[in-house]
C-alpha positions in Angstrom: -5.2 65.2 -1.2 -1.6 63.8 -0.6 -2.4 63.1 3.0 -5.6 61.3 2.1 -3.8 59.2 -0.4 -0.9 58.4 2.1 -3.5 57.5 4.7 -5.3 55.1 2.4 -2.0 53.6 1.3 -1.0 53.1 4.9 -4.3 51.4 5.7 -3.9 49.1 2.7 -0.4 48.2 3.8 -1.4 47.5 7.4 -4.4 45.4 6.2 -2.1 43.5 3.8 0.4 42.9 6.6 -2.3 41.6 8.9 -3.6 39.3 6.2 -0.1 38.0 5.4 0.6 37.5 9.1 -2.7 35.7 9.8 -2.7 33.5 6.7 1.0 32.9 6.8 1.1 32.2 10.6 0.9 28.4 9.9 4.0 28.5 7.8 5.9 30.6 10.3 5.7 27.5 12.5 8.3 24.8 12.3 7.0 22.1 10.0 6.4 18.5 11.2 8.8 16.5 9.0 7.6 13.1 7.7 10.6 11.1 6.5 9.6 8.8 3.7 12.1 5.9 2.9 10.8 4.6 -0.5 12.1 2.7 -3.5 11.0 5.5 -5.8 11.6 3.8 -9.1 8.9 1.1 -8.4 5.2 1.2 -8.1 5.1 0.7 -4.3 7.5 3.7 -3.9 6.1 6.3 -6.2 2.4 5.5 -5.5 3.2 6.0 -1.8 4.9 9.3 -2.4 1.9 10.5 -4.4 -0.4 9.4 -1.6 1.6 11.3 1.0 1.9 14.4 -1.1 -1.9 14.5 -1.7 -2.7 14.2 2.0 -0.1 16.7 3.1 -1.4 19.3 0.6 -4.9 18.8 1.8 -4.0 19.0 5.5 -1.8 22.1 5.0 -4.5 23.8 2.9 -7.0 23.2 5.7 -4.7 24.8 8.3 -2.2 22.1 9.3 -1.9 20.0 12.4 -3.0 21.3 15.8 -0.1 20.6 18.2 -1.2 21.9 21.6 -1.9 25.7 21.0 0.0 25.9 17.7 -1.0 25.0 14.1 1.9 23.4 12.3 2.3 22.4 8.7 3.5 19.1 7.4 6.5 18.6 5.2 7.7 15.4 3.5 11.3 14.3 3.0 11.6 11.5 0.5 14.7 9.4 0.1 15.3 6.6 -2.4 16.1 3.3 -0.5 16.5 1.3 -3.8 15.4 -1.7 -1.8 13.2 -3.1 -4.5 16.0 -3.1 -7.1 17.8 -6.4 -7.8 21.0 -6.9 -6.0 20.8 -3.8 -3.8 21.8 -4.8 -0.2 19.6 -4.1 2.8 22.3 -2.0 4.3 21.7 0.7 1.7 18.1 1.1 2.8 19.2 1.4 6.4 21.7 4.1 5.5 18.9 6.0 3.7 16.6 5.6 6.8 19.4 6.9 9.1 20.0 9.9 6.9 16.3 10.8 7.2 16.5 10.6 10.9 19.9 12.3 11.5 20.3 14.7 8.5 16.7 15.5 7.6 15.5 15.6 11.2 12.4 13.6 10.5 9.9 13.7 13.3 8.1 10.6 12.0 8.8 7.8 9.5 6.1 6.8 7.0 6.2 4.6 4.0 9.0 2.0 4.0 11.5 0.5 3.8 9.5 -1.3 1.1 11.1 -4.7 0.8 10.2 -7.0 3.7 13.8 -7.8 4.5 14.7 -4.1 4.8 11.6 -3.3 6.8 12.5 -6.0 9.4 16.1 -4.9 9.5 15.0 -1.3 10.1 13.1 -2.1 13.3 16.0 -1.9 15.7 17.1 1.4 14.1 13.7 2.9 14.7 13.7 1.6 18.2 17.2 3.1 18.9 16.0 6.6 17.8 12.5 6.2 19.2 11.0 7.2 15.9 7.3 6.4 15.4 7.0 4.6 12.0 3.9 3.6 10.0 4.6 1.1 7.2 2.3 2.0 4.3 3.5 0.1 1.3 5.3 -3.0 0.0 6.2 -5.0 3.1 3.8 -7.9 3.6 5.7 -10.2 5.9 3.7 -11.4 9.0 7.0 -11.4 10.8 6.8 -7.6 11.1 3.8 -7.4 13.5 4.8 -10.7 15.1 8.1 -9.2 16.2 6.2 -6.2 17.6 3.9 -8.4 19.6 6.8 -10.6 20.9 9.1 -7.6 21.8 6.6 -4.8 22.4 8.8 -2.6 24.6 11.5 -2.6 22.0 9.4 -2.3 18.8 6.4 -0.4 20.0 7.2 2.6 17.7 6.4 0.4 14.6 3.0 0.3 13.0 1.6 -1.1 9.8 -1.5 0.4 8.2 -2.0 -2.0 5.2 -2.7 -5.7 4.9 -0.2 -8.5 5.2 0.6 -11.8 3.6 -1.5 -14.1 5.9 -4.6 -12.0 5.5 -4.0 -11.9 1.7 -3.8 -15.7 1.7 -7.1 -15.9 3.5 -8.7 -13.6 0.9 -7.3 -15.7 -1.9 -8.6 -18.9 -0.5 -12.1 -17.4 -0.1 -12.0 -16.8 -3.8 -10.5 -20.2 -4.6 -13.4 -21.8 -2.7 -15.9 -19.8 -4.8 -14.2 -20.9 -8.0 -14.1 -24.5 -6.9 -17.8 -24.4 -6.1 -18.9 -22.6 -9.2 -16.5 -24.2 -11.8 -15.2 -27.4 -10.2 -11.6 -26.1 -10.1 -9.1 -28.3 -8.2 -5.7 -27.9 -9.7 -3.4 -25.0 -8.5 0.0 -23.9 -9.7 2.1 -21.4 -7.7 4.6 -18.9 -9.2 6.6 -16.7 -6.8 9.4 -14.1 -6.7 12.5 -15.0 -4.8 11.9 -12.5 -1.9 11.0 -13.2 1.7 7.2 -12.5 1.8 6.6 -14.2 -1.6 8.5 -17.3 -0.8 6.9 -17.6 2.6 3.4 -17.0 1.2 3.9 -19.4 -1.6 4.8 -22.2 0.8 1.9 -21.3 3.0 -0.5 -21.4 0.0 0.9 -24.8 -1.0 0.4 -26.3 2.5 -3.1 -24.8 3.0 -4.2 -25.8 -0.5 -3.1 -29.4 0.0 -4.8 -29.5 3.4 -8.0 -28.2 1.8 -7.9 -30.9 -0.8 -6.5 -28.9 -3.7 -4.0 -30.6 -6.1 -0.9 -28.4 -6.1 0.6 -29.1 -9.6 3.8 -27.1 -9.1 5.6 -24.3 -7.3 8.2 -22.2 -9.2 10.4 -19.6 -7.7 11.8 -16.8 -10.0 14.7 -14.4 -9.2 13.9 -10.7 -9.1 14.2 -9.3 -12.6 13.4 -12.6 -14.4 12.0 -12.1 -17.9 11.0 -15.6 -19.1 8.3 -17.6 -17.5 7.4 -19.9 -20.4 8.7 -23.1 -18.8 6.6 -22.6 -15.7 3.5 -21.8 -17.8 4.1 -24.9 -19.9 4.2 -27.0 -16.7 0.9 -25.4 -15.6 -0.6 -26.2 -19.0 0.6 -29.8 -19.1 -0.7 -30.5 -15.6 -4.2 -29.2 -16.4 -3.9 -26.4 -13.9 -7.0 -24.2 -13.5 -5.6 -21.4 -11.3 -2.1 -19.9 -11.4 -1.4 -18.2 -8.1 1.2 -15.4 -8.5 3.3 -13.7 -5.9 5.5 -11.0 -7.6 6.1 -7.3 -7.0 8.6 -6.9 -9.9 7.4 -5.0 -13.1 8.6 -8.0 -15.2 5.5 -9.8 -14.1 3.8 -8.1 -17.0 5.8 -10.3 -19.3 4.5 -13.4 -17.5 0.9 -12.3 -18.3 1.7 -11.6 -22.0 3.2 -15.1 -22.3 0.2 -16.6 -20.5 -2.1 -14.9 -23.0 0.0 -15.8 -26.1 0.2 -19.5 -25.0 -3.5 -19.6 -24.2 -2.8 -21.4 -20.9 -6.2 -22.6 -19.7 -5.7 -21.4 -16.2 -6.9 -18.2 -14.4 -3.9 -16.0 -13.4 -4.6 -14.9 -9.8 -2.1 -12.5 -8.3 -1.9 -12.3 -4.6 0.9 -9.8 -5.1 1.2 -8.8 -8.8 2.5 -5.2 -9.0 2.3 -4.9 -12.8 -1.4 -5.7 -13.0 -2.3 -3.3 -10.2 -1.5 -0.3 -12.3 -4.0 1.5 -14.6 -1.4 1.4 -17.4 -1.3 -2.4 -17.4 -3.8 -2.8 -20.2 -1.8 -0.7 -22.6 1.5 -2.2 -21.4 0.2 -5.7 -22.3 -1.7 -4.7 -25.4 -4.8 -5.9 -23.8 -3.3 -9.4 -23.1 -3.7 -8.8 -19.4 -7.5 -9.3 -19.6 -8.9 -11.7 -17.1 -5.9 -11.3 -14.8 -6.8 -11.0 -11.1 -4.7 -9.2 -8.5 -5.0 -8.2 -4.9 -4.4 -4.4 -4.4 -4.4 -5.1 -0.7 -6.7 -2.2 0.4 -9.8 -0.5 -1.1 -9.3 2.8 -2.8 -6.5 1.5 -5.1 -9.3 0.6 -7.6 -12.7 2.2 -7.9 -15.4 1.0 -5.4 -17.8 2.4 -2.9 -16.2 0.9 0.2 -16.9 4.1 2.2 -18.0 7.7 1.6 -14.3 8.6 1.4 -13.2 6.0 -1.2 -14.2 7.7 -4.4 -13.4 11.2 -3.0 -9.8 10.0 -2.6 -9.9 8.1 -5.9 -11.0 11.2 -7.8 -8.7 13.6 -5.9 -5.7 11.3 -6.7 -6.6 11.1 -10.3 -7.0 14.9 -10.6 -3.7 15.6 -8.8 -1.6 13.0 -10.7 -3.4 12.6 -14.0 -3.6 8.8 -13.3 -6.0 6.7 -11.2 -4.7 5.3 -7.8 -2.0 2.8 -8.9 -2.0 0.0 -6.4 -0.7 -0.9 -3.0 0.7 2.2 -1.3 -1.7 4.7 -2.7 -4.7 4.7 -0.3 -2.7 3.4 2.7 0.0 6.1 2.4 -2.7 8.8 2.1 -4.5 7.5 5.1 -1.4 7.1 7.2 -0.9 10.9 7.2 -4.5 11.5 8.4 -4.2 8.8 11.1 -0.9 10.3 12.3 -2.5 13.8 12.3 -5.4 12.5 14.4 -3.0 10.8 16.9 -0.7 13.9 17.2 -3.7 16.2 17.8 -5.1 13.9 20.5 -1.6 13.6 22.1 -1.2 17.4 21.9 2.5 16.5 21.4 5.1 15.1 19.0 6.5 13.0 21.8 7.0 9.5 20.5 5.6 7.7 23.5 2.5 9.9 23.7 1.9 9.5 20.0 2.2 5.7 20.2 -0.4 5.7 23.0 -2.8 7.6 20.8 -2.1 5.6 17.7 -3.1 2.5 19.7 -6.5 4.2 20.4 -7.1 5.1 16.7 -10.6 4.5 15.5 -11.1 6.4 12.3 -13.3 5.8 9.3 -11.1 6.2 6.2 -10.7 5.4 2.5 -10.7 1.6 3.0 -12.9 1.2 6.1 -12.6 1.5 9.8 -9.0 2.0 10.8 -7.8 0.5 14.1 -4.5 -1.0 15.2 -4.1 -4.2 17.2 -2.8 -2.7 20.5 -0.2 -5.5 20.9 1.1 -6.1 17.3 0.3 -2.6 15.8 -1.1 -4.3 12.7 -4.2 -2.6 11.2 -7.2 -4.7 11.9 -8.7 -6.3 8.7 -12.3 -7.1 7.9 -14.5 -8.2 5.0 -16.9 -5.3 5.8 -15.5 -1.7 5.7 -17.8 -0.9 8.7 -15.7 -3.3 10.8 -12.1 -2.8 9.7 -9.6 -2.3 6.9 -11.1 -4.0 3.9 -9.1 -5.6 1.2 -9.7 -5.3 -2.6 -9.2 -7.9 -5.3 -9.7 -6.7 -8.9 -10.0 -8.4 -12.3 -9.1 -6.8 -15.6 -12.3 -6.8 -17.7 -12.5 -5.1 -21.1 -9.8 -2.6 -20.2 -11.1 -1.7 -16.8 -10.1 -2.7 -13.2 -13.2 -4.2 -11.7 -13.3 -5.0 -8.0 -14.6 -8.5 -7.5 -13.9 -9.1 -3.8 -14.9 -8.8 -1.0 -18.7 -9.0 -1.7 -19.3 -5.9 0.5 -17.6 -3.6 -2.1 -17.6 -5.8 -5.3 -18.4 -4.0 -8.5 -18.6 -7.2 -10.6 -17.9 -10.9 -10.7 -14.9 -13.0 -11.8 -15.0 -13.9 -15.5 -13.1 -16.7 -17.3 -11.1 -16.3 -20.6 -12.9 -17.9 -23.5 -10.4 -20.7 -23.9 -11.2 -21.9 -20.4 -15.0 -22.1 -20.9 -16.3 -25.6 -21.3 
């Protein structure tokens, strides 16, 4: 009897050991480290971290990344660059990035730096260490992919998987044209944050609007952290402005919208970059005074739509994991960056930077916000108005407490509405 029991016990132990070995074999492999330089106290930082985490958890649960003959897990290392905080020098973001490379031994860099100035300054550092980097959040400056195209051999390790300012401007003007045709709007006021991409975009909007026959009634620049926008709003009101174009990624922009509502400014607030209004909590934060606000969340999936079969699967998985809907720029793009990188590594059968760059340039993957491909010269994700053709944008409007996608037409869930005090 004792021998039988011992024999059964031995068989159980052997079977258990085999199970642990086979199921745990993935995690016996050295992980692929994704270094994530993010300004974690701000939307574009924490939303990106959540997107990365969700993708990594899914990929690891499915077996990891096939690198040649081995399956390897992913691991993320997040460091706070603080680059969206007022007064923090770019050098601090660069030190954080270097720490990820040298101390955390990051195999790849994904995420930021988030602020455009810091992202541009980081490019030579990435080149020096030959680290493949995919920008997924925050930085919208066209100079990023322009520098890659101009100095490809030096900056070929840099990619960007989300939209950029020039494309956002094009999307905004498509909406302006519709509003002009439908309502006869012609007066435009511009409010921008004093940061590189916002200043540049505001000047570009002013020039293009003037060229297209719009009457630009004013352009106001506000320092990061500003909390009073009433004078600018009064100017907009006095000049009979019909659209206020806003370029701000600071959370204080919520104050701007509350002031707009309280003053009943008869102009539609249209954020090209408007971080506060992107978030699901915006309605509560403004006591509902953010109704009718429009904002560009850059890529589909950051608000509910049916852009692709994957859009709502991601949306629901994010909401289940984090107890909040996808929050804005950085959510869907960071999630997809991990899957795109996995795809490139598996095709390269290597973690070698040059081999992975070559495969990233061949990327053609259907994702959360459409067909994902990179321009082979500039490494900017290729945009489109149709998700079957490229990375599709997403402009939403707050309507009765919900974020309703109103652009592009291919994925729209509703139409732009005007506040009652604007209706003639």
